[in-house]
C-alpha positions as CSV (number, residue, x, y, z in Angstrom):
1,X,15.0,-35.9,6.4
2,X,15.9,-32.4,5.2
3,X,12.9,-30.1,5.1
4,X,12.5,-28.0,1.9
5,X,12.9,-24.2,2.1
6,X,10.0,-22.2,3.5
7,X,8.1,-19.2,2.0
8,X,10.2,-16.3,0.9
9,X,9.8,-13.2,3.0
10,X,11.4,-9.9,1.8
11,X,13.4,-8.5,4.7
12,X,13.5,-4.8,5.3
13,X,17.3,-4.7,5.8
14,X,20.2,-3.9,3.5
15,X,21.5,-7.2,2.4
16,X,25.1,-8.0,3.4
17,X,26.0,-8.8,-0.2
18,X,24.7,-5.4,-1.4
19,X,26.6,-3.7,1.5
20,X,29.8,-5.5,0.5
21,X,29.5,-4.4,-3.2
22,X,28.7,-0.8,-2.2
23,X,31.6,-0.8,0.2
24,X,33.9,-1.9,-2.6
25,X,32.6,0.9,-4.8
26,X,33.0,3.5,-2.1
27,X,36.6,2.5,-1.5
28,X,37.3,3.4,-5.1
29,X,35.2,6.6,-5.1
30,X,35.6,8.6,-1.9
31,X,39.3,8.5,-0.8
32,X,41.0,11.8,-1.7
33,X,37.7,13.7,-1.9
34,X,36.9,16.6,0.5
35,X,33.8,16.7,2.6
36,X,32.0,20.0,1.7
37,X,28.5,19.7,3.1
38,X,26.5,17.8,5.7
39,X,22.7,17.6,5.8
40,X,20.1,15.4,7.7
41,X,16.4,14.9,6.7
42,X,13.6,14.6,9.2
43,X,13.6,10.8,8.8
44,X,17.2,10.5,9.9
45,X,18.6,10.3,6.3
46,X,22.1,11.8,6.3
47,X,23.6,13.2,3.1
48,X,27.4,14.0,2.9
49,X,28.6,16.1,-0.1
50,X,32.1,15.2,-1.3
51,X,34.0,17.3,-3.8
52,X,37.2,16.7,-5.8
53,X,39.0,18.7,-8.6
54,X,36.7,17.3,-11.2
55,X,34.0,15.3,-9.4
56,X,31.2,15.8,-6.9
57,X,29.3,13.0,-5.1
58,X,26.6,12.7,-2.4
59,X,26.9,9.9,0.1
60,X,23.4,8.9,1.2
61,X,23.3,7.0,4.5
62,X,20.5,6.0,6.9
63,X,20.7,3.2,9.5
64,X,17.0,3.6,10.4
65,X,15.1,0.2,10.5
66,X,12.3,1.7,8.4
67,X,14.6,1.8,5.3
68,X,18.3,1.4,5.9
69,X,20.5,2.4,3.0
70,X,24.0,3.4,1.9
71,X,25.1,4.5,-1.5
72,X,26.7,7.3,-3.4
73,X,24.9,9.4,-6.1
74,X,25.5,12.4,-8.3
75,X,22.3,14.2,-7.2
76,X,21.4,15.8,-3.9
77,X,18.9,13.5,-2.1
78,X,17.9,15.3,1.1
79,X,17.5,19.0,1.7
80,X,16.1,20.0,5.1
81,X,15.0,23.5,5.9
82,X,17.5,23.8,8.8
83,X,20.3,21.8,10.2
84,X,19.5,19.2,12.9
85,X,21.7,19.2,16.0
86,X,23.4,16.0,14.8
87,X,24.0,17.4,11.4
88,X,25.3,20.7,12.9
89,X,27.8,18.8,15.2
90,X,28.8,16.5,12.4
91,X,29.5,19.6,10.2
92,X,31.6,21.2,12.9
93,X,33.8,18.1,13.2
94,X,34.0,17.0,9.6
95,X,33.6,19.9,7.1
96,X,36.8,20.3,5.2
97,X,38.1,16.8,6.1
98,X,39.4,14.5,3.4
99,X,38.2,10.9,3.1
100,X,41.2,8.6,3.6
101,X,39.7,5.1,3.5
102,X,36.5,3.0,3.6
103,X,36.7,-0.3,5.4
104,X,34.4,-3.3,6.2
105,X,35.3,-6.4,8.3
106,X,34.0,-9.8,7.0
107,X,30.3,-10.1,7.1
108,X,29.8,-7.4,9.7
109,X,27.1,-5.0,8.8
110,X,29.2,-1.9,9.6
111,X,31.1,0.5,7.3
112,X,33.8,2.8,8.6
113,X,34.8,6.0,6.9
114,X,38.2,7.4,8.0
115,X,38.9,11.2,7.6
116,X,41.8,13.5,8.1
117,X,41.7,17.2,8.6
118,X,44.6,19.6,8.9
119,X,44.4,22.7,11.0
120,X,47.0,25.3,11.9
121,X,48.2,23.3,14.9
122,X,47.5,19.7,14.3
123,X,46.3,17.1,11.8
124,X,43.2,15.4,13.2
125,X,42.0,11.9,12.3
126,X,38.3,11.0,12.8
127,X,36.2,8.0,11.9
128,X,32.5,8.0,10.9
129,X,31.0,4.5,11.5
130,X,27.7,3.4,10.1
131,X,26.2,0.4,12.0
132,X,23.4,-1.4,10.3
133,X,23.2,-4.4,12.6
134,X,21.4,-5.0,16.0
135,X,18.2,-3.6,17.4
136,X,19.6,0.0,17.4
137,X,21.4,0.8,14.1
138,X,23.4,4.1,14.4
139,X,25.9,6.6,12.9
140,X,28.8,7.3,15.3
141,X,31.6,9.8,15.0
142,X,34.9,8.8,16.8
143,X,38.3,10.2,17.3
144,X,41.6,8.4,16.4
145,X,41.4,6.4,19.7
146,X,37.8,5.3,19.0
147,X,36.4,7.5,21.7
148,X,32.9,8.6,20.8
149,X,32.5,12.2,19.8
150,X,28.8,12.1,18.9
151,X,26.1,9.7,17.7
152,X,22.9,10.0,15.8
153,X,21.1,7.9,18.4
154,X,22.6,7.9,21.9
155,X,22.1,5.0,24.3
156,X,22.3,5.7,28.0
157,X,23.9,3.7,30.7
158,X,20.6,3.0,32.5
159,X,18.1,0.3,31.8
160,X,18.9,-2.8,29.9
161,X,21.5,-1.2,27.6
162,X,24.4,-3.7,27.1
163,X,26.4,-1.3,25.1
164,X,26.0,2.4,25.9
165,X,26.6,4.9,23.1
166,X,27.5,8.3,24.6
167,X,30.0,11.1,23.9
168,X,33.2,10.5,25.9
169,X,32.9,6.7,26.1
170,X,35.1,4.3,24.3
171,X,33.4,2.7,21.4
172,X,32.5,-1.0,21.8
173,X,31.4,-3.0,18.7
174,X,28.0,-4.8,18.9
175,X,28.3,-8.1,20.8
176,X,28.6,-11.1,18.5
177,X,26.0,-13.8,18.8
178,X,27.4,-17.2,19.7
179,X,27.2,-18.6,16.2
180,X,29.7,-20.3,13.9
181,X,32.1,-18.1,11.8
182,X,30.9,-18.7,8.2
183,X,34.5,-18.7,6.9
184,X,35.6,-21.3,9.4
185,X,32.6,-23.7,8.9
186,X,33.4,-27.2,7.7
187,X,31.4,-30.0,6.2
188,X,31.2,-31.7,9.6
189,X,29.7,-28.5,11.0
190,X,27.0,-28.6,8.4
191,X,26.2,-32.2,9.1
192,X,26.0,-31.4,12.8
193,X,23.7,-28.4,12.2
194,X,21.3,-30.4,10.2
195,X,21.4,-33.4,12.6
196,X,20.6,-31.1,15.6
197,X,17.7,-29.4,13.9
198,X,15.5,-32.2,12.5
199,X,12.4,-31.0,10.6
200,X,13.6,-27.4,10.5
201,X,13.9,-25.7,7.1
202,X,17.5,-25.7,6.0
203,X,17.7,-21.9,5.6
204,X,16.4,-21.4,9.1
205,X,18.9,-23.8,10.5
206,X,21.7,-22.0,8.7
207,X,20.7,-18.6,9.9
208,X,20.4,-19.8,13.5
209,X,23.8,-21.6,13.6
210,X,26.1,-19.5,11.3
211,X,26.9,-15.9,11.9
212,X,26.4,-13.3,9.1
213,X,24.0,-15.5,7.1
214,X,21.0,-13.4,6.1
215,X,17.6,-14.9,5.0
216,X,18.4,-14.1,1.4
217,X,21.8,-15.8,1.5
218,X,20.4,-18.8,3.4
219,X,17.7,-19.3,0.7
220,X,20.3,-19.0,-2.0
221,X,22.4,-21.7,-0.5
222,X,19.4,-24.0,-0.6
223,X,18.4,-23.0,-4.1
224,X,21.9,-23.7,-5.5
225,X,22.4,-27.0,-3.5
226,X,20.3,-29.1,-5.8
227,X,16.8,-30.6,-5.9
228,X,17.5,-33.0,-3.0
229,X,20.3,-31.2,-1.0
230,X,22.5,-33.2,1.4
231,X,25.0,-31.8,3.9
232,X,27.8,-32.1,1.3
233,X,26.0,-30.2,-1.4
234,X,24.8,-27.5,1.1
235,X,28.4,-27.0,2.3
236,X,29.7,-26.7,-1.3
237,X,26.9,-24.2,-2.1
238,X,27.7,-22.2,1.1
239,X,31.5,-22.0,0.3
240,X,30.8,-20.9,-3.3
241,X,28.4,-18.2,-2.3
242,X,30.7,-16.9,0.5
243,X,33.4,-16.6,-2.1
244,X,31.1,-14.5,-4.4
245,X,30.1,-12.3,-1.4
246,X,33.7,-11.6,-0.5
247,X,35.4,-11.4,-3.9
248,X,32.6,-10.9,-6.5
249,X,32.2,-10.5,-9.4
250,X,29.2,-8.5,-8.4
251,X,26.2,-8.2,-10.8
252,X,24.1,-5.3,-9.5
253,X,20.4,-5.8,-10.2
254,X,16.8,-5.5,-9.0
255,X,14.5,-8.5,-9.0
256,X,10.7,-7.9,-9.4
257,X,9.3,-10.6,-7.1
258,X,5.7,-11.4,-6.2
259,X,6.4,-9.9,-2.7
260,X,8.1,-6.7,-4.1
261,X,11.4,-5.6,-5.5
262,X,14.6,-7.1,-4.2
263,X,18.0,-5.4,-4.5
264,X,20.8,-7.8,-5.1
265,X,24.6,-7.7,-5.9
266,X,24.5,-11.2,-7.4
267,X,22.4,-13.2,-9.9
268,X,20.2,-15.3,-7.6
269,X,18.9,-18.8,-8.5
270,X,16.0,-18.4,-6.1
271,X,14.5,-15.6,-8.3
272,X,15.3,-17.3,-11.6
273,X,11.6,-16.9,-12.7
274,X,11.4,-13.2,-11.8
275,X,12.1,-10.2,-14.0
276,X,15.6,-8.9,-13.5
277,X,16.9,-5.4,-14.2
278,X,20.7,-5.0,-14.4
279,X,22.7,-1.9,-13.5
280,X,26.2,-0.7,-14.2
281,X,27.1,-0.1,-10.5
282,X,25.7,-1.3,-7.2
283,X,25.1,2.3,-6.1
284,X,23.0,3.0,-9.2
285,X,20.9,-0.1,-8.4
286,X,20.6,1.0,-4.8
287,X,19.5,4.5,-5.7
288,X,16.8,3.2,-8.2
289,X,15.7,0.6,-5.6
290,X,15.3,3.0,-2.7
291,X,13.6,5.6,-4.9
292,X,11.1,2.9,-5.9
293,X,10.6,1.7,-2.2
294,X,10.2,5.4,-1.0
295,X,7.6,5.9,-3.8
296,X,5.7,2.7,-2.7
297,X,5.8,3.8,0.9
298,X,4.5,7.2,0.1
299,X,1.8,5.5,-2.1
300,X,0.8,3.1,0.7
301,X,0.7,5.9,3.3
302,X,-1.4,8.2,1.1
303,X,-3.7,5.4,0.1
304,X,-4.2,4.3,3.7
305,X,-5.1,7.9,4.7
306,X,-7.5,8.3,1.8
307,X,-9.2,5.0,2.4
308,X,-9.7,5.9,6.1
309,X,-11.2,9.2,5.1
310,X,-13.5,7.9,2.4
311,X,-14.7,5.0,4.6
312,X,-15.5,7.4,7.4
313,X,-17.4,9.7,5.0
314,X,-19.2,6.7,3.4
315,X,-20.3,5.4,6.9
316,X,-21.6,8.9,7.8
317,X,-23.5,9.1,4.6
318,X,-25.0,5.7,5.1
319,X,-26.1,6.5,8.6
320,X,-27.7,9.7,7.2
321,X,-29.5,7.6,4.6
322,X,-30.8,5.2,7.2
323,X,-32.1,8.1,9.3
324,X,-34.0,9.5,6.3
325,X,-35.5,6.1,5.5
326,X,-36.7,5.8,9.1
327,X,-38.3,9.3,8.8
328,X,-39.9,8.2,5.5
329,X,-41.3,5.1,7.2
330,X,-42.9,7.4,9.8
331,X,-44.1,9.7,7.2
332,X,-45.8,6.9,5.4
333,X,-48.2,6.6,8.4
334,X,-49.8,9.9,7.6
335,X,-53.0,8.1,6.5
336,X,-53.0,6.0,9.6
337,X,-52.7,9.1,11.8
338,X,-55.6,10.8,10.0
339,X,-57.7,7.7,10.4
340,X,-57.0,7.6,14.2
341,X,-58.1,11.2,14.5
342,X,-61.3,10.7,12.5
343,X,-62.3,7.7,14.7
344,X,-61.6,9.6,17.9
345,X,-63.6,12.6,16.8
346,X,-66.5,10.4,15.8
347,X,-66.4,8.3,19.1
348,X,-65.1,10.8,21.6
349,X,-67.8,9.8,24.1
350,X,-66.6,6.2,24.1
351,X,-63.1,7.1,25.3
352,X,-62.4,6.9,29.1
353,X,-60.6,9.7,30.8
354,X,-56.8,9.2,31.2
355,X,-56.9,6.0,29.1
356,X,-53.5,4.9,27.5
357,X,-55.3,3.2,24.6
358,X,-58.7,2.5,23.2
359,X,-60.3,-0.1,20.9
360,X,-62.9,1.4,18.6
361,X,-65.1,0.1,15.9
362,X,-63.8,1.1,12.5
363,X,-66.7,3.2,11.2
364,X,-65.0,3.4,7.8
365,X,-64.6,-0.4,7.3
366,X,-67.2,-2.5,5.6
367,X,-66.1,-5.6,7.5
368,X,-66.9,-4.1,10.9
369,X,-63.3,-4.4,12.2
370,X,-62.0,-2.7,15.3
371,X,-58.9,-0.5,15.6
372,X,-56.6,-0.2,18.7
373,X,-55.4,3.4,19.1
374,X,-52.6,4.5,21.4
375,X,-53.5,7.6,23.5
376,X,-51.7,10.2,25.6
377,X,-53.4,9.8,29.0
378,X,-52.7,13.5,29.8
379,X,-55.0,14.6,26.9
380,X,-58.7,14.4,26.3
381,X,-60.2,12.4,23.5
382,X,-60.6,15.5,21.3
383,X,-57.0,16.6,22.1
384,X,-55.7,13.2,21.1
385,X,-57.6,13.4,17.8
386,X,-56.1,16.9,17.2
387,X,-52.6,15.6,17.9
388,X,-53.1,12.8,15.4
389,X,-54.3,15.3,12.8
390,X,-51.2,17.4,13.4
391,X,-48.9,14.3,13.0
392,X,-50.7,13.4,9.7
393,X,-50.3,16.9,8.4
394,X,-46.6,17.1,9.3
395,X,-45.9,13.6,7.9
396,X,-47.6,14.5,4.5
397,X,-45.7,17.8,4.3
398,X,-42.3,16.0,5.0
399,X,-42.6,13.2,2.4
400,X,-41.6,15.3,-0.6
401,X,-38.7,16.9,1.4
402,X,-37.5,13.6,2.6
403,X,-37.7,12.0,-0.8
404,X,-35.5,14.8,-2.2
405,X,-33.0,14.4,0.6
406,X,-33.1,10.6,0.1
407,X,-32.2,11.0,-3.6
408,X,-29.3,13.4,-2.8
409,X,-27.9,11.3,0.0
410,X,-28.3,8.1,-2.1
411,X,-26.3,9.7,-4.9
412,X,-23.7,10.8,-2.3
413,X,-23.4,7.2,-1.0
414,X,-23.0,5.8,-4.6
415,X,-20.4,8.5,-5.4
416,X,-18.4,7.6,-2.2
417,X,-18.6,3.9,-3.0
418,X,-17.2,4.6,-6.5
419,X,-14.5,6.8,-5.0
420,X,-13.6,4.1,-2.5
421,X,-13.2,1.6,-5.3
422,X,-11.1,4.1,-7.3
423,X,-8.7,4.6,-4.3
424,X,-8.4,0.9,-3.8
425,X,-7.5,0.4,-7.5
426,X,-5.1,3.4,-7.7
427,X,-1.5,2.3,-8.4
428,X,0.2,5.8,-8.7
429,X,0.5,8.8,-6.4
430,X,-0.8,11.1,-9.1
431,X,-4.0,9.1,-9.3
432,X,-4.4,9.4,-5.5
433,X,-3.7,13.1,-5.5
434,X,-6.4,13.6,-8.1
435,X,-8.8,11.5,-6.1
436,X,-8.1,13.3,-2.8
437,X,-10.6,16.0,-3.7
438,X,-13.5,13.4,-3.6
439,X,-16.4,13.0,-6.0
440,X,-17.9,16.2,-7.5
441,X,-21.6,17.0,-7.1
442,X,-23.7,15.0,-9.5
443,X,-20.5,13.3,-10.8
444,X,-19.4,16.3,-12.7
445,X,-15.7,17.1,-13.2
446,X,-13.9,20.3,-13.8
447,X,-12.6,21.2,-17.3
448,X,-9.1,20.6,-16.0
449,X,-10.0,17.2,-14.7
450,X,-11.9,16.2,-17.9
451,X,-9.0,17.3,-20.0
452,X,-6.5,15.3,-17.9
453,X,-8.7,12.2,-18.2
454,X,-9.2,12.6,-21.9
455,X,-5.5,12.9,-22.4
456,X,-4.8,9.7,-20.4
457,X,-2.7,7.0,-22.0
458,X,-4.3,4.0,-23.8
459,X,-6.3,1.5,-21.7
460,X,-4.8,-1.8,-20.6
461,X,-5.8,-4.6,-22.9
462,X,-5.2,-8.2,-23.9
463,X,-6.1,-10.5,-26.7
464,X,-8.7,-13.1,-26.0
465,X,-8.2,-16.8,-26.9
466,X,-10.4,-16.1,-30.0
467,X,-8.2,-13.1,-31.0
468,X,-10.6,-10.3,-29.9
469,X,-9.1,-7.2,-28.3
470,X,-10.3,-6.6,-24.8
471,X,-9.9,-3.2,-23.1
472,X,-10.6,-2.4,-19.4
473,X,-10.5,0.6,-17.1
474,X,-9.4,0.8,-13.5
475,X,-11.3,3.7,-12.0
476,X,-14.6,5.5,-12.4
477,X,-13.4,8.4,-14.6
478,X,-11.6,6.0,-16.9
479,X,-14.8,3.9,-17.0
480,X,-16.7,7.0,-18.4
481,X,-14.0,7.6,-21.1
482,X,-13.8,3.9,-22.1
483,X,-17.6,3.3,-22.3
484,X,-18.8,6.7,-23.7
485,X,-15.9,7.9,-25.7
486,X,-13.9,4.9,-26.8
487,X,-16.3,2.0,-27.3
488,X,-18.3,1.6,-30.5
489,X,-22.0,0.7,-30.5
490,X,-21.5,-3.0,-31.5
491,X,-18.6,-3.5,-29.0
492,X,-19.5,-5.8,-26.1
493,X,-19.7,-4.1,-22.7
494,X,-19.2,-5.9,-19.3
495,X,-19.7,-4.9,-15.7
496,X,-20.1,-6.8,-12.4
497,X,-23.7,-7.1,-11.2
498,X,-24.2,-5.4,-7.9
499,X,-20.6,-4.3,-7.3
500,X,-18.5,-1.3,-8.2
501,X,-15.8,-2.2,-10.7
502,X,-14.2,-1.9,-14.1
503,X,-16.0,-1.4,-17.4
504,X,-14.7,-3.9,-19.9
505,X,-15.0,-3.7,-23.7
506,X,-14.6,-6.4,-26.3
507,X,-13.8,-4.8,-29.6
508,X,-16.1,-6.1,-32.4
509,X,-14.9,-4.5,-35.6
510,X,-16.8,-6.9,-37.8
511,X,-20.1,-5.9,-35.9
512,X,-20.9,-9.6,-35.3
513,X,-24.2,-10.2,-33.5
514,X,-22.6,-13.0,-31.5
515,X,-19.2,-13.0,-29.6
516,X,-17.6,-16.4,-28.9
517,X,-18.4,-17.7,-25.4
518,X,-14.7,-18.2,-24.6
519,X,-14.1,-14.4,-25.2
520,X,-17.2,-13.5,-23.2
521,X,-16.0,-15.6,-20.2
522,X,-12.4,-14.2,-20.4
523,X,-13.7,-10.6,-20.5
524,X,-16.1,-11.3,-17.6
525,X,-13.3,-12.7,-15.5
526,X,-11.3,-9.5,-15.9
527,X,-14.4,-7.4,-15.0
528,X,-14.8,-9.5,-11.9
529,X,-11.1,-9.2,-11.0
530,X,-11.1,-5.4,-11.1
531,X,-14.2,-5.1,-8.9
532,X,-15.3,-5.1,-5.3
533,X,-16.0,-8.8,-5.7
534,X,-12.4,-9.6,-6.6
535,X,-12.1,-12.1,-3.7
536,X,-15.3,-14.0,-4.4
537,X,-15.3,-17.4,-6.0
538,X,-18.2,-16.8,-8.3
539,X,-19.2,-13.4,-9.5
540,X,-22.2,-12.4,-11.7
541,X,-21.2,-10.2,-14.6
542,X,-23.7,-8.5,-16.9
543,X,-22.9,-8.0,-20.6
544,X,-24.6,-6.3,-23.5
545,X,-23.7,-4.4,-26.7
546,X,-22.5,-0.9,-26.0
547,X,-25.4,0.6,-27.9
548,X,-27.7,-0.5,-25.1
549,X,-25.6,1.4,-22.4
550,X,-26.3,5.0,-21.5
551,X,-25.7,7.4,-18.7
552,X,-28.5,8.0,-16.1
553,X,-29.6,11.5,-15.2
554,X,-27.1,13.3,-13.0
555,X,-24.7,10.3,-12.8
556,X,-21.8,9.8,-10.5
557,X,-18.5,9.1,-12.3
558,X,-18.5,5.6,-13.9
559,X,-22.2,5.1,-13.5
560,X,-24.2,3.6,-16.4
561,X,-27.6,2.0,-17.0
562,X,-28.2,-0.7,-19.6
563,X,-30.7,-3.0,-21.2
564,X,-30.8,-6.2,-23.3
565,X,-28.2,-7.7,-21.0
566,X,-27.3,-11.3,-20.2
567,X,-25.4,-12.6,-17.1
568,X,-22.6,-15.1,-16.6
569,X,-21.0,-16.3,-13.4
570,X,-17.2,-16.4,-13.4
571,X,-14.3,-16.7,-11.1
572,X,-12.2,-13.4,-11.0
573,X,-9.0,-13.7,-13.0
574,X,-6.3,-11.2,-14.0
575,X,-5.1,-11.2,-17.6
576,X,-2.1,-9.4,-19.0
577,X,-1.5,-8.4,-22.6
């Protein structure tokens, strides 16, 4: 029995189909152009500037596993403050050279750029090779006999290196795994592969047995082989796909999949249900894709740092609040300390010397009860009484101070909780940069910040099943604007009970005293989805008319108090307009 395909996993490699399409475009773009400039960014991104009589291009190349890429663009991509040693050496050997050809072999993930440079004495030929396969991708410069001149990442002779990469050594291509050549595969080979791997997903069996087949290609073979694929249909799908990979026609595009964007040179059946953006050239698609990926990586990195910082500040504030509450609990014993002192003064003759505690009749109790009093054995009865009076006085004096501190720290905790939610909800770098300053004292914002928020674009919205317009905000400042500047008194207002989250408004232009239940539940689901309780199965959501919602005194951003509310329990659900 053939096992259906497994879950799709977006690989962090440059797909071989994309590489082939880009290689074809580079063959038609670079030959005849002169290399005018070499640069290398801190992350290993190399940028080569090519110039012709009427054209100028930048070749962007990086084999680094974090984000391997290769494409040509009209704009400069990397600009370092100073040349790295690799870039300087590359410049010394290649500046002024003319690109002669660009070559790729089969499904090998390597692109070779051949250059020629004339000097007064000799015409030199060099090759720049970009390897994107194996555990250590690389950029290698070689002479006309394939002797290594320099490499971006050198590999020494010591250790477990099977293929050293060092200046002066002859270049050796990466060792080929013992897999079947895809262009020599037959129908019998496919039958054998499936027979020898019972229960294994088809795409995995293809990747393990056939060389050059990436996860994306393997999944596409299965997707185009039919609902119930057999060895014959799988073989036919494989041959058809390999022909497209080698010969085209290429259809550069980016798919927006649930696991992130996917760059492709072909229209893929496996992503038939996903949004697809087409581009005129593969290089244009690659440039757009890697700009998007770089932006997401920057967003992820910035968000992770902010979350770590805010969580640390929140934990510190919560510890401070707990300490204050402990001090308040002690301060609440002021009357008890005063009572101990009075009893000791009244019964000092009944207390034994160096006693650690004493049980005395409570002279101030009508029921004739006794009281156990802890003592300091080093002090006399009178001295112990005076110590209790001192504690009582100190406790009473500290209550008002502690209450004030408790209010301030409680506000700080709530502000940091709101900030944490804002950071978690942020989807753009600009939002994170604005949040990086943290909550303002008492929730106030600067004139510049208020102006920026008030000039923000319209709120996300959708139509309920009853036809009502539903608007929602995604951060604390937007909550303030939506609730207190956009909503009308008879609009219905929603917020999760006991959790930080979005304010949701149901427009009520007819000022109806009752909103349909279906609309209430749909709006409540959105409020639950955009809240701290997003992952819960059942979330309480309060709702009331906007006229019953107001700001508390000295609020933090997004804070509101309300009355006349009702509550529904819903499962969080995202809704799009």
